[in-house]
N, C-alpha and C positions, 0 to 999 in steps of 0.2 A: 195536642201533642200525641205522637204515636205511642202505643203501649210499649212498655219496656220489654225487651226480649228476655226470655227465661235464661237462667244461668246454664251454660253448656257444660255437660259432664264429659270427661275424657272417655274415648271409645275403649271399651275393654272386652270386646267380643260379644257374642250372643249370650243372652240370659239363659242360665241352665239351673238344674236342681241338683241336690245332693242328699246323701243319706249319712247321718251322723250316728255312730255306734259307740256307746260306752263299751269298755273292754271287759272288766272283771265281772263274772257271773252273768254277762250278757252275750259276749262272744266266746269267752273261755270260762271253764267251770271253776276256776279258783282265782285267788289274788295273784296277779302277775308279779308284783313286787316281792311278795313273800315266797314265791315258788323257787326263787334262786338262792335261798339261804344255804342249802347244802353245797352247791358249787362255790359260793362265796367263802364258806368255811374251808373247803378244800384248797381254795386259793389263798388262804391266810388272812382274809379280810375281816372275818368275824370269828368269835370263839364258840365253844360248844353251848354255852349258856344262851348266847344269842340265837343259835339254831333252835334250841328248845323253845325259847320265847316266841320265835317266828312261827314255829309249828303250832303253838297254842293260839296265837293270834289268827292263824289260818283257820283253825278249828272254830273259833268264836265267829269269825267272819262268815264261814260257810253255814254255821248253824242258824244264825239269825240276822246276818247282815251287820252293818256298822252304822250307828247313828252319828250325828255331828260330833258329839263328845269323843266317841271312840275313834273316829277318823282324825280328830285333832291330836289325840294321844299317839296314834300311829304315825302321824306326820312328824310330830316332835321326836319320837323314838327313832324313826328312820333317818331323819336329818342329822341327829346327833351321832347316830351309829356310823354314818358314812364320812365323817370328818377325817380328812387325811387320805382317803382312798384315791388311788391313781385312776383317772378316768379311762386311760388306755387299757389298763388291766381289767377294769369293769366291762368295757366293751368286748374285750377278747373272751372273757369268761362267758358272757351272754351269747356271743356268736358260737362258741364251742358247744354250748349245752342247749341252745334254743330248740332245736328239733327234738331232742330227747325229752325236754321238760314241757314245752308248750304245745307242740304238734298234737299229742294225744288228748289235749284238753279242749280243743276247739269244738264247739257245738256244731253238729251237722246242720241243724236248722239255720244257724247264723251264717254258715258258709253258703248255704242255698240262697239266703236273702242277699248276701253280698253279690253273688253271681247275678241274681235277678235285677238288682239295682244297676249293675254295670251294663247288663243287656238292654236296660231301659234308657241308657245314656246318662245315668246319674253318677256323679263323683261319689266315692266312698271315703269317709273321714273317720278315723278312730280317735275318740276323745277320752282320755284317761288321766286319772290322778297320779298314776305311776310315772316314774321318770322317763324322760325322752330316750335315754340310753336303752331302756327296756322296750318302750312302746314302738319306737321306730323300726327295729328289726321284726317285731311281731306284725306291725302293719305291712311290711314288705312280704312276710310269709303269707298274710291274708290277701295280698293283692290290693291293699288300700291305696288310694291316690295320695293321701297325706295324713298326718297325725297332728293332734293337739295334745300336749302332755306337759307335766310338771318339769320345769327347768331348774336344776341345781346350779349354784354358783361354783365356778372353778377358778383357782388362782393361776398366776403366771407359770407355775410349775406343773399345771395339769392335775392339781389335787382339789378334791371337794372341800369347800370351806364350812359347810353346814348351813349356809344361807340359801334361801330359795328366791330365785329371780322371778319365777312365775309359778303359782300354785293352781293347777287345773282342777278346781273343786267348786261345786255349787254354782253361784252366780258367775264366777270367773270362767267356767266352761261356756256359759251362755254368751258372755261378753266376747270371748275368743271366737265363737261361732259367728256372731254378728260382724266382727271385724274381718273374718275370713270371707264372709258373704259379700261385704262391701268391696273388698279387694279383688275378689274373683268373679264378681257379677253373678252371684248365686241368689236365686229367688227362694227365700226361706218359706214363703207360703206354699210353694210347691215341693218343699223338701220334707224329709222324714228324719225321725230320731228314735233311738231305742236305748232303754236303760232299765236297770233292775232296782235302782235306789231312789228313795224319797229325796235325797240330797240333790238329785239331778232334775227335779221339777223345773227349775229355770231353763235348763237345756231343752227339755221337752216342750216347754211353753214357747220356745224361740222358733219352732217350725209349725207348718200347717198340718203335719201328719205325725203326731207323737204316738209312741207305742211303749207300753210297759212290758218288760220281759222278765219272767221269774221274779215278780215284784216283791219287795219287802212289805211289811205291814203298812207303813206310811204311804208308799207309792200305790199299793193296792186300793187303799181308801181314796186316794186322790184320783186314780184312774176311774173308779166306780162313780165318783161324784161328777167327773168331767166327761164321762162317756168315752174314755180312751180305750182302744183295743188292748187286750191283755194276751200276751203270747207265752207259751211254756216251751222252753228249750231243755231237752233232757238227754240228748244223745251225743256225748262227746265222741269224736271220731278223728283219726289221724288224717291230715290233709293228703298224705301220701296214698292212703287207701281210696281217696276220692278220685285219684288220677285214673283216667280210662286206660285199661290195659291195652297194649299194642297187640293186636291179634297175630298169632304165629301163622305163617303161610302153611298151607296143606302140603302133603308130600307131592301131590300132582303138580302144584305150582312150583315147588322146588325143583322137581324133575324137569319141568318145561323150561325153567330158567337156566338150568344146567345145560340142556340141549341147545338152547339159543346161544348161550355163551360159547359152547364148543363150536357151533357152526360159525359164529363170528370170528373165532380164533382161526379156524381153518381157512376162512375166506381171506383173512389178513395175510396168512402165510402164503397162500396161492398168489395174491396180488404182489407180494414182495418178490416171490420167485420169478414172476414174469417181468419184473422191472429190472432184474439183475442179469 
């Protein structure tokens, strides 16, 4: 009997590679979720006590990172805090303050890497524990192709319920990356990943080229044991400042342009006068 034919997979285009970036302390210098506490306060979503608590959490996070227990406490705190918030208002506040708050926090080195991966033909994916309402516009600011982020449940009135539909954390990040790779025909062995946290070891393990960026103690030990490259990002810079300045034309060019324009106008007048 003839050998059975292999199962045919649906055509999904050419196989390609991607670069997966954690967000907080990898691409930007702070916690994205906690950065918006002041505009949320001004918008009436949280009180002054919540602002102070968020500021303290930001300090602890920046000082030594966050382990699994701290991340769980932060998840619980933020999910309880947002109960009843209007998702439309949240999106509007983020859109209005995004450039003011996030743009100056982007690491210059991370922006360079994102550009390099795009030039090499790789997709860039931001993978963050922060909510999708925050991560999506930041991804657009960075020029990312797509994002993987935590999704909060919203009721029929557009209000947060406090439940979490998908928590982009630890192994869940890796599972989402594998699911995306399957759907988009991404070769993970040829792909790259970057993170600062030991909780993201599963995400780094999912690709062929893992990198530790500003690693916490846990990830630093893991990177040393596995021979993973360690990168240090230390120069936050506004994306606007990275835009190449449009050179101003010299006076001679301006003068030549004016002469040419005058000649063209004179020729047009002469042509019209001859036609009438």
